[in-house]
ChimeraX commands (.cxc) that place a marker at each C-alpha (Angstrom):
marker #1 position -6.99,15.72,-10.51 radius 0.5
marker #1 position -3.89,15.18,-8.37 radius 0.5
marker #1 position -3.88,15.23,-4.58 radius 0.5
marker #1 position -0.90,15.92,-2.37 radius 0.5
marker #1 position -0.58,15.87,1.40 radius 0.5
marker #1 position 2.04,17.81,3.31 radius 0.5
marker #1 position 2.81,15.17,5.90 radius 0.5
marker #1 position 4.83,17.68,7.93 radius 0.5
marker #1 position 1.58,19.60,8.50 radius 0.5
marker #1 position -0.79,16.64,8.77 radius 0.5
marker #1 position -1.92,15.78,12.31 radius 0.5
marker #1 position -4.07,12.77,11.27 radius 0.5
marker #1 position -7.41,14.00,12.59 radius 0.5
marker #1 position -9.21,11.81,10.01 radius 0.5
marker #1 position -11.46,14.69,8.91 radius 0.5
marker #1 position -10.39,13.95,5.34 radius 0.5
marker #1 position -11.17,10.28,5.74 radius 0.5
marker #1 position -14.71,11.08,6.83 radius 0.5
marker #1 position -15.20,13.21,3.70 radius 0.5
marker #1 position -13.46,10.96,1.17 radius 0.5
marker #1 position -12.70,7.46,2.49 radius 0.5
marker #1 position -11.92,6.27,-1.04 radius 0.5
marker #1 position -8.93,8.62,-1.08 radius 0.5
marker #1 position -7.74,9.07,2.52 radius 0.5
marker #1 position -7.21,6.56,5.31 radius 0.5
marker #1 position -5.91,6.98,8.86 radius 0.5
marker #1 position -4.69,3.56,9.94 radius 0.5
marker #1 position -4.19,1.98,13.35 radius 0.5
marker #1 position -0.64,3.34,13.42 radius 0.5
marker #1 position -2.14,6.84,13.61 radius 0.5
marker #1 position -0.79,8.02,10.25 radius 0.5
marker #1 position -2.65,9.25,7.18 radius 0.5
marker #1 position -2.28,7.28,3.95 radius 0.5
marker #1 position -3.23,8.62,0.55 radius 0.5
marker #1 position -5.01,5.79,-1.28 radius 0.5
marker #1 position -5.29,7.67,-4.58 radius 0.5
marker #1 position -2.89,10.37,-5.67 radius 0.5
marker #1 position -2.89,10.77,-9.45 radius 0.5
marker #1 position -5.82,10.69,-11.85 radius 0.5
marker #1 position -8.39,10.61,-9.06 radius 0.5
marker #1 position -11.93,9.94,-10.27 radius 0.5
marker #1 position -13.54,13.31,-11.09 radius 0.5
marker #1 position -16.70,12.06,-9.39 radius 0.5
marker #1 position -14.86,12.32,-6.07 radius 0.5
marker #1 position -13.96,16.00,-6.56 radius 0.5
marker #1 position -16.64,17.41,-4.24 radius 0.5
marker #1 position -15.65,15.00,-1.47 radius 0.5
marker #1 position -11.93,15.70,-1.90 radius 0.5
marker #1 position -12.57,19.46,-1.89 radius 0.5
marker #1 position -14.56,19.06,1.34 radius 0.5
marker #1 position -11.69,17.04,2.81 radius 0.5
marker #1 position -9.20,19.80,1.94 radius 0.5
marker #1 position -11.51,22.49,3.30 radius 0.5
marker #1 position -12.03,20.61,6.57 radius 0.5
marker #1 position -8.34,19.85,7.11 radius 0.5
marker #1 position -7.42,21.85,10.25 radius 0.5
marker #1 position -3.83,22.34,9.12 radius 0.5
marker #1 position -4.37,22.87,5.37 radius 0.5
marker #1 position -2.18,19.89,4.55 radius 0.5
marker #1 position -4.21,18.78,1.49 radius 0.5
marker #1 position -3.64,20.31,-1.95 radius 0.5
marker #1 position -5.65,19.60,-5.11 radius 0.5
marker #1 position -4.23,20.20,-8.58 radius 0.5
marker #1 position -6.02,19.83,-11.90 radius 0.5
marker link #1:1,2 radius 0.2
marker link #1:2,3 radius 0.2
marker link #1:3,4 radius 0.2
marker link #1:4,5 radius 0.2
marker link #1:5,6 radius 0.2
marker link #1:6,7 radius 0.2
marker link #1:7,8 radius 0.2
marker link #1:8,9 radius 0.2
marker link #1:9,10 radius 0.2
marker link #1:10,11 radius 0.2
marker link #1:11,12 radius 0.2
marker link #1:12,13 radius 0.2
marker link #1:13,14 radius 0.2
marker link #1:14,15 radius 0.2
marker link #1:15,16 radius 0.2
marker link #1:16,17 radius 0.2
marker link #1:17,18 radius 0.2
marker link #1:18,19 radius 0.2
marker link #1:19,20 radius 0.2
marker link #1:20,21 radius 0.2
marker link #1:21,22 radius 0.2
marker link #1:22,23 radius 0.2
marker link #1:23,24 radius 0.2
marker link #1:24,25 radius 0.2
marker link #1:25,26 radius 0.2
marker link #1:26,27 radius 0.2
marker link #1:27,28 radius 0.2
marker link #1:28,29 radius 0.2
marker link #1:29,30 radius 0.2
marker link #1:30,31 radius 0.2
marker link #1:31,32 radius 0.2
marker link #1:32,33 radius 0.2
marker link #1:33,34 radius 0.2
marker link #1:34,35 radius 0.2
marker link #1:35,36 radius 0.2
marker link #1:36,37 radius 0.2
marker link #1:37,38 radius 0.2
marker link #1:38,39 radius 0.2
marker link #1:39,40 radius 0.2
marker link #1:40,41 radius 0.2
marker link #1:41,42 radius 0.2
marker link #1:42,43 radius 0.2
marker link #1:43,44 radius 0.2
marker link #1:44,45 radius 0.2
marker link #1:45,46 radius 0.2
marker link #1:46,47 radius 0.2
marker link #1:47,48 radius 0.2
marker link #1:48,49 radius 0.2
marker link #1:49,50 radius 0.2
marker link #1:50,51 radius 0.2
marker link #1:51,52 radius 0.2
marker link #1:52,53 radius 0.2
marker link #1:53,54 radius 0.2
marker link #1:54,55 radius 0.2
marker link #1:55,56 radius 0.2
marker link #1:56,57 radius 0.2
marker link #1:57,58 radius 0.2
marker link #1:58,59 radius 0.2
marker link #1:59,60 radius 0.2
marker link #1:60,61 radius 0.2
marker link #1:61,62 radius 0.2
marker link #1:62,63 radius 0.2
marker link #1:63,64 radius 0.2
view
């Protein structure tokens, strides 16, 4: 699984971080950081899918 974030769309609400903190992190600077991008643990799939679904701008994409 590969995760991409369209940072032009991202507004750093941290919804994704609440769903999958192992993958997404909004830091003190107010920006989202992708902690894992390629070969993400398949056990995190449900959490990452929830993060993408709950992203208010649709900035998160998951590829197999």
